[in-house]
C-alpha positions as CSV (number, residue, x, y, z in Angstrom):
1,M,-70.2,-3.0,-21.0
2,E,-66.3,-3.7,-20.6
3,Y,-63.8,-2.6,-23.2
4,S,-60.4,-1.1,-23.3
5,H,-58.4,1.9,-24.6
6,R,-54.7,1.5,-25.4
7,Y,-52.1,4.3,-25.5
8,P,-48.4,4.6,-26.3
9,A,-46.4,5.4,-23.1
10,Y,-43.1,7.4,-22.9
11,P,-41.5,6.9,-19.5
12,T,-38.3,8.5,-18.6
13,Q,-35.2,6.4,-18.2
14,E,-35.4,6.2,-14.6
15,V,-39.2,5.4,-14.6
16,A,-38.6,2.8,-17.2
17,A,-36.0,1.0,-15.1
18,E,-38.5,1.1,-12.2
19,L,-41.3,-0.3,-14.4
20,E,-39.0,-3.1,-15.6
21,H,-38.2,-3.9,-12.0
22,H,-41.9,-3.9,-11.0
23,V,-42.8,-6.2,-13.9
24,D,-40.0,-8.6,-12.8
25,V,-41.3,-8.7,-9.3
26,H,-44.7,-9.6,-10.7
27,R,-43.2,-12.3,-12.7
28,Q,-41.5,-13.8,-9.6
29,A,-45.0,-13.6,-7.9
30,Y,-46.6,-15.4,-10.7
31,N,-44.1,-18.1,-10.6
32,Y,-44.3,-18.4,-6.9
33,T,-48.1,-18.6,-7.1
34,R,-47.5,-21.6,-9.5
35,Y,-45.1,-23.2,-7.0
36,E,-47.4,-23.0,-4.1
37,Y,-50.4,-24.2,-6.1
38,E,-48.6,-27.4,-6.9
39,N,-46.8,-27.9,-3.4
40,V,-49.0,-26.3,-0.6
41,D,-51.9,-28.1,1.0
42,S,-54.9,-27.4,-1.2
43,D,-57.0,-26.3,1.9
44,N,-55.0,-23.1,2.1
45,I,-55.2,-22.4,-1.7
46,G,-57.1,-23.6,-4.7
47,S,-58.5,-20.2,-5.7
48,A,-57.3,-16.6,-6.2
49,Y,-59.4,-15.6,-3.2
50,K,-57.9,-17.9,-0.8
51,H,-54.5,-17.4,-2.3
52,H,-54.6,-13.6,-1.5
53,Y,-54.6,-14.4,2.2
54,R,-51.0,-15.7,1.7
55,L,-49.6,-12.5,0.5
56,P,-48.7,-11.0,3.9
57,D,-46.7,-14.0,4.7
58,W,-45.0,-13.6,1.3
59,K,-44.0,-10.1,2.3
60,D,-42.5,-11.2,5.7
61,E,-40.5,-14.0,4.0
62,F,-39.6,-12.1,0.9
63,P,-39.4,-8.4,1.3
64,I,-39.3,-7.8,-2.5
65,F,-42.9,-8.3,-2.8
66,S,-43.5,-5.3,-0.4
67,E,-41.9,-3.1,-3.1
68,V,-44.9,-3.3,-5.4
69,N,-48.5,-2.2,-5.1
70,S,-50.5,-4.6,-3.1
71,K,-53.7,-4.6,-5.4
72,A,-51.4,-5.2,-8.5
73,L,-49.8,-8.1,-6.5
74,Q,-53.3,-9.5,-6.0
75,R,-54.1,-9.1,-9.6
76,T,-51.0,-11.2,-10.6
77,V,-52.2,-14.0,-8.4
78,T,-55.5,-13.7,-9.9
79,R,-53.9,-13.7,-13.4
80,F,-52.5,-17.3,-12.7
81,Y,-55.8,-18.5,-11.8
82,Q,-57.5,-17.0,-15.0
83,N,-54.8,-18.8,-17.1
84,L,-55.6,-22.1,-15.0
85,G,-59.3,-21.6,-15.8
86,G,-58.5,-21.1,-19.5
87,L,-56.6,-24.4,-19.6
88,A,-59.6,-26.1,-18.0
89,E,-62.0,-24.7,-20.6
90,Q,-59.9,-25.9,-23.3
91,K,-59.7,-29.4,-21.7
92,E,-63.5,-29.5,-21.5
93,N,-63.7,-28.6,-25.3
94,G,-61.6,-31.8,-25.9
95,R,-58.2,-30.3,-26.5
96,K,-55.1,-31.7,-25.2
97,V,-53.5,-29.2,-22.6
98,G,-50.5,-29.4,-20.4
99,K,-49.6,-27.5,-17.2
100,L,-48.9,-23.8,-17.0
101,K,-45.2,-23.0,-17.7
102,W,-42.8,-21.2,-15.5
103,K,-42.6,-17.6,-16.8
104,S,-39.2,-16.3,-18.0
105,P,-38.5,-12.5,-18.3
106,R,-39.1,-12.5,-21.9
107,N,-42.5,-14.3,-21.4
108,F,-43.7,-11.9,-18.6
109,Q,-43.9,-8.1,-19.8
110,S,-46.9,-6.6,-18.2
111,M,-48.5,-5.9,-15.0
112,T,-52.1,-4.7,-13.9
113,Y,-53.2,-2.3,-11.4
114,S,-56.8,-3.1,-10.4
115,Q,-59.2,-0.8,-8.6
116,S,-56.6,1.5,-7.1
117,G,-53.0,2.7,-7.2
118,F,-53.3,4.7,-10.4
119,E,-54.7,8.1,-11.6
120,L,-55.0,9.7,-14.9
121,K,-54.1,13.4,-15.0
122,N,-53.6,16.3,-17.4
123,T,-56.0,15.1,-20.0
124,S,-56.9,18.3,-21.8
125,G,-54.5,18.0,-24.6
126,R,-53.0,15.2,-26.8
127,H,-50.7,14.1,-24.0
128,A,-51.5,13.0,-20.5
129,T,-49.9,11.7,-17.3
130,L,-50.6,8.4,-15.6
131,W,-49.6,8.1,-12.1
132,L,-48.8,4.7,-10.6
133,S,-48.3,4.0,-7.1
134,K,-44.7,3.2,-6.0
135,I,-43.6,4.1,-9.5
136,G,-44.4,7.8,-10.2
137,D,-45.7,9.7,-13.3
138,I,-45.8,8.4,-16.9
139,K,-46.3,10.4,-20.0
140,I,-48.8,9.0,-22.4
141,R,-50.0,10.0,-25.9
142,Y,-53.6,10.7,-25.1
143,H,-54.8,10.3,-28.8
144,R,-58.5,9.7,-27.9
145,D,-60.4,10.7,-25.0
146,I,-61.9,8.2,-22.5
147,P,-65.7,8.9,-22.4
148,N,-66.9,10.8,-19.4
149,E,-69.4,7.9,-18.7
150,A,-66.7,5.4,-18.4
151,D,-65.1,4.1,-15.3
152,I,-61.4,3.1,-15.3
153,K,-61.4,-0.3,-13.7
154,Q,-57.8,-1.3,-14.3
155,V,-54.7,-0.3,-15.9
156,T,-52.2,-2.6,-17.6
157,V,-48.6,-1.5,-18.5
158,K,-46.9,-3.6,-20.9
159,K,-43.5,-3.6,-22.6
160,E,-43.5,-4.7,-26.2
161,T,-40.9,-6.7,-27.9
162,T,-39.9,-3.5,-29.7
163,G,-38.8,-2.1,-26.5
164,G,-41.7,0.4,-26.5
165,W,-44.2,0.9,-23.6
166,F,-47.9,0.9,-23.8
167,V,-50.9,1.4,-21.3
168,S,-54.3,-0.1,-21.6
169,F,-57.2,1.3,-19.6
170,G,-59.9,-1.3,-18.7
171,L,-63.2,0.6,-19.1
172,E,-66.7,-0.1,-17.9
173,T,-69.8,1.7,-19.1
174,D,-73.3,1.4,-17.7
175,D,-75.3,-0.3,-20.3
176,A,-78.2,2.1,-19.7
177,G,-76.0,4.9,-21.4
178,L,-75.5,2.7,-24.6
179,P,-77.7,3.2,-27.7
180,E,-80.4,0.6,-28.0
181,K,-80.2,-1.8,-30.7
182,P,-82.9,-1.7,-33.4
183,D,-85.9,-3.9,-32.9
184,V,-85.3,-7.4,-34.6
185,D,-88.7,-7.3,-36.2
186,S,-87.7,-4.0,-38.1
187,L,-84.7,-5.9,-39.8
188,D,-84.7,-6.5,-43.5
189,A,-82.5,-6.9,-46.5
190,S,-82.3,-3.1,-46.9
191,N,-80.8,-2.4,-43.3
192,S,-78.9,-5.7,-42.9
193,V,-75.9,-7.0,-44.4
194,G,-74.0,-10.3,-44.7
195,I,-70.3,-10.5,-44.8
196,D,-68.0,-12.9,-46.7
197,L,-64.6,-12.9,-45.6
198,G,-62.9,-13.4,-48.9
199,I,-59.8,-14.4,-50.7
200,L,-59.5,-11.9,-53.6
201,N,-61.1,-9.2,-51.6
202,Y,-60.7,-8.6,-47.7
203,I,-64.6,-8.6,-47.5
204,H,-67.5,-8.8,-49.8
205,T,-70.9,-7.7,-48.6
206,S,-74.4,-9.1,-49.7
207,D,-75.3,-5.6,-51.2
208,G,-72.3,-5.7,-53.6
209,K,-69.6,-3.7,-51.8
210,T,-66.1,-5.1,-51.6
211,V,-62.9,-3.8,-49.7
212,D,-59.5,-4.5,-51.0
213,W,-56.7,-6.2,-49.3
214,L,-54.0,-4.2,-47.7
215,E,-50.7,-4.2,-49.6
216,F,-47.9,-5.7,-47.4
217,E,-45.2,-6.1,-50.2
218,D,-42.9,-3.4,-48.9
219,E,-43.3,-4.5,-45.2
220,Y,-42.4,-8.1,-46.0
221,E,-39.4,-7.2,-48.0
222,R,-38.1,-5.1,-45.2
223,L,-39.0,-7.9,-42.7
224,Q,-37.0,-10.4,-44.8
225,R,-33.9,-8.1,-44.9
226,E,-34.0,-7.5,-41.1
227,Q,-34.5,-11.3,-40.5
228,R,-31.4,-11.9,-42.8
229,K,-29.4,-9.5,-40.8
230,L,-30.5,-11.1,-37.4
231,S,-29.4,-14.6,-38.7
232,R,-25.9,-13.3,-39.1
233,K,-25.6,-12.0,-35.5
234,E,-24.3,-14.0,-32.6
235,K,-27.3,-15.0,-30.5
236,G,-27.1,-13.4,-27.0
237,S,-24.9,-10.5,-28.0
238,N,-25.8,-6.9,-27.8
239,N,-25.9,-6.7,-31.6
240,Y,-28.3,-9.5,-31.7
241,E,-30.6,-7.8,-29.3
242,K,-30.5,-4.7,-31.2
243,Q,-31.2,-6.4,-34.4
244,R,-34.2,-8.5,-32.8
245,R,-35.8,-5.3,-31.9
246,E,-35.6,-4.1,-35.4
247,V,-37.4,-7.3,-36.6
248,A,-39.8,-6.8,-33.7
249,K,-40.6,-3.3,-34.9
250,V,-41.5,-4.3,-38.4
251,K,-43.8,-7.1,-37.1
252,H,-45.3,-4.7,-34.9
253,H,-46.0,-2.1,-37.7
254,I,-47.7,-4.9,-39.7
255,K,-49.9,-5.8,-36.9
256,R,-50.9,-2.3,-36.1
257,K,-51.7,-1.5,-39.9
258,V,-54.1,-4.6,-39.9
259,L,-55.7,-3.5,-36.6
260,D,-56.1,0.1,-37.7
261,Y,-57.6,-1.0,-41.0
262,Q,-60.0,-3.3,-39.1
263,H,-61.1,-0.5,-37.0
264,K,-62.0,1.6,-39.9
265,I,-64.0,-1.3,-41.7
266,T,-65.8,-2.4,-38.6
267,T,-66.8,1.2,-37.6
268,W,-68.2,1.7,-41.2
269,L,-70.2,-1.5,-41.2
270,I,-71.7,-0.9,-37.7
271,R,-72.7,2.7,-38.4
272,E,-74.0,1.8,-41.9
273,Y,-76.3,-1.2,-41.1
274,D,-78.6,-2.3,-38.2
275,A,-77.5,-5.8,-38.4
276,V,-74.3,-7.4,-39.5
277,F,-73.9,-11.2,-40.1
278,V,-70.6,-12.9,-40.4
279,E,-69.3,-16.5,-40.6
280,D,-68.1,-18.1,-37.5
281,L,-64.7,-19.3,-38.9
282,N,-62.4,-21.8,-37.4
283,V,-59.3,-19.6,-37.8
284,K,-56.9,-21.8,-36.0
285,G,-57.8,-24.8,-38.4
286,M,-57.4,-22.5,-41.4
287,L,-53.9,-21.3,-40.3
288,E,-52.8,-25.0,-39.8
289,Q,-53.4,-25.6,-43.4
290,S,-50.3,-25.3,-45.6
291,H,-51.5,-23.0,-48.4
292,N,-51.7,-19.4,-48.0
293,A,-51.3,-19.4,-44.2
294,R,-49.6,-16.0,-44.1
295,N,-52.3,-14.2,-45.8
296,K,-54.7,-15.9,-43.6
297,Q,-52.8,-14.7,-40.6
298,D,-52.5,-11.1,-42.0
299,A,-56.3,-11.1,-42.4
300,A,-56.7,-11.7,-38.7
301,W,-60.4,-12.5,-39.1
302,R,-60.9,-13.5,-35.5
303,Q,-59.8,-10.3,-34.4
304,F,-62.1,-8.6,-37.1
305,I,-65.0,-10.5,-35.7
306,S,-64.2,-9.6,-32.2
307,L,-64.1,-5.8,-33.1
308,L,-67.4,-6.1,-34.7
309,E,-69.0,-7.7,-31.7
310,Y,-67.6,-5.1,-29.2
311,K,-68.6,-2.1,-31.4
312,A,-72.0,-3.6,-31.8
313,D,-72.8,-2.6,-28.2
314,L,-71.2,0.8,-28.5
315,Y,-73.2,1.8,-31.5
316,G,-76.5,-0.3,-31.2
317,C,-76.2,-2.9,-33.9
318,H,-76.9,-6.5,-34.1
319,V,-73.9,-8.7,-34.9
320,T,-74.4,-12.5,-35.3
321,Q,-72.2,-15.3,-36.3
322,V,-73.5,-18.0,-38.6
323,E,-72.4,-21.5,-39.6
324,P,-69.9,-21.1,-42.4
325,E,-70.1,-24.4,-44.1
326,G,-71.4,-24.5,-47.4
327,T,-71.9,-20.6,-47.9
328,T,-69.8,-20.8,-51.1
329,K,-71.4,-24.1,-52.4
330,E,-75.1,-23.3,-51.8
331,C,-77.0,-21.3,-54.3
332,A,-78.5,-18.2,-52.6
333,S,-81.5,-18.5,-54.8
334,C,-82.6,-22.2,-54.6
335,G,-80.2,-23.8,-52.0
336,V,-78.7,-26.5,-54.5
337,K,-75.1,-27.2,-53.6
338,T,-72.5,-27.1,-56.3
339,V,-68.9,-27.8,-55.8
340,K,-66.6,-25.0,-56.8
341,P,-62.7,-25.2,-57.0
342,I,-60.9,-22.1,-55.5
343,W,-60.0,-20.6,-59.0
344,V,-63.7,-20.6,-60.2
345,R,-64.8,-17.1,-59.1
346,E,-68.3,-17.2,-60.6
347,H,-71.3,-18.9,-59.1
348,S,-73.6,-20.5,-61.8
349,C,-76.3,-22.7,-60.5
350,P,-77.0,-25.8,-62.6
351,S,-80.6,-26.1,-61.1
352,C,-82.2,-22.5,-61.4
353,G,-79.6,-20.9,-63.5
354,F,-78.8,-18.2,-61.0
355,E,-75.4,-16.5,-61.8
356,C,-73.3,-13.9,-59.8
357,D,-69.9,-13.4,-58.2
358,R,-69.0,-16.5,-55.8
359,D,-68.3,-14.2,-52.9
360,A,-71.5,-12.2,-53.5
361,N,-73.3,-15.5,-53.4
362,A,-71.7,-16.6,-50.1
363,A,-72.4,-13.1,-48.6
364,M,-76.1,-13.5,-49.4
365,N,-76.2,-17.0,-47.9
366,V,-74.7,-15.4,-44.7
367,L,-77.3,-12.8,-44.6
368,Q,-80.1,-15.4,-45.0
369,R,-78.7,-17.7,-42.4
370,G,-78.4,-14.6,-40.0
371,F,-82.0,-14.0,-40.4
372,S,-82.6,-17.5,-39.4
373,E,-80.4,-17.3,-36.4
374,L,-82.4,-14.4,-35.1
375,G,-85.6,-16.2,-35.7
376,L,-86.8,-14.2,-38.8
377,E,-88.2,-15.6,-42.0
378,W,-86.5,-14.4,-45.3
379,P,-89.0,-11.9,-46.7
380,E,-90.9,-13.4,-49.6
381,D,-91.0,-10.0,-51.4
382,T,-87.1,-10.0,-51.3
383,P,-86.0,-12.5,-53.9
384,V,-82.4,-13.2,-54.0
385,E,-82.1,-12.0,-57.8
386,T,-83.2,-8.4,-56.7
387,A,-81.4,-8.4,-53.5
388,L,-78.1,-9.1,-55.0
389,P,-76.7,-6.2,-57.0
390,T,-75.5,-6.7,-60.5
391,D,-72.5,-4.5,-60.2
392,T,-69.9,-4.6,-57.3
393,T,-68.6,-1.4,-55.6
394,T,-65.0,-1.7,-54.8
395,V,-63.6,0.1,-51.9
396,S,-59.9,0.7,-52.2
397,A,-57.6,-0.4,-49.2
398,K,-55.5,2.9,-49.9
399,R,-58.8,4.9,-49.4
400,V,-59.7,3.2,-46.1
401,V,-56.1,3.6,-44.7
402,E,-55.8,7.4,-45.6
403,T,-59.0,8.1,-43.7
404,G,-57.2,8.1,-40.4
405,S,-53.9,7.8,-38.8
406,L,-52.3,4.3,-38.2
407,G,-51.4,5.2,-34.8
408,A,-54.9,6.0,-33.6
């Protein structure tokens, strides 16, 4: 299994300057890869593997490429072809795509060391040291240990828009060391849960628990103030750049607050249940709608689902995405569809008379569809009326946030 751990980095002023220089050299390498891909005989290139053989010639012609680690340079070439493959995949899915763009300094702020050229040292406390070939030592805040059974396959160093540096370790764990997922035949309504990603609540579970939304009023007021200040600065000036970083810091804080919140919720769900079922939402399409787009973006539902899926392997849990269409309209008891405007918060079936909260009804439909996805029949001795609780337990967003550090 592959996953990553991310840590704040605190390079000295001298090392930070060296990091910026190396990142810029890798940016030039990326752009030159793009140039050769478009202008050199395709027999000599066309894949990252073939293109790697051109790097010795690069170093002879442009000595600046000798200043960076050779494995990291290969990884930058590979990065171009991975991006190219991503465009091809989108095109196969019917989307209109253009060509890869030339990277400006602002659009290229990271580099990756793969296989070698790095060493993690002094990990006994809350701080550690990362050594990078041709750069030197970098202090990092080692707020969580890398598991002993995990191998570090690559290290990515990135400069954020805030001006701060972060290090991500790409980890690989032998699947044999991971906990086994429960047998599918052992799943029932008592150890499984359906999740409705809601509007009034962040999530609503099929067994009657809800989690409140985070409050962002103060953050957005501050963001608006900082953006107004930015609009009064002359673009390109030192004051503009300083204020741009202030805006970026507020945005970064909001992003990290959401991510921390999601980590806590997803860990709770994965540890609490043997199977978690969630809607396969078209988040991109939802954000393109005009109404309530900012709240949908704050929800970061695609990120939430990705966290669920990767933690499912770590903790031994089934996570399955189901078709979202009609989960709100369908009656969880009899299946009859009823159109409900967004302001109608109760489900009342005109066919069978079943009544409950509309999000609870949707969550139960997600649970039943999850069972179907796994090839399981909905247990006949688990009628929906008894599976759905009459009372809802609300988990406060404040309580979730206070259980851990936002920087974790």
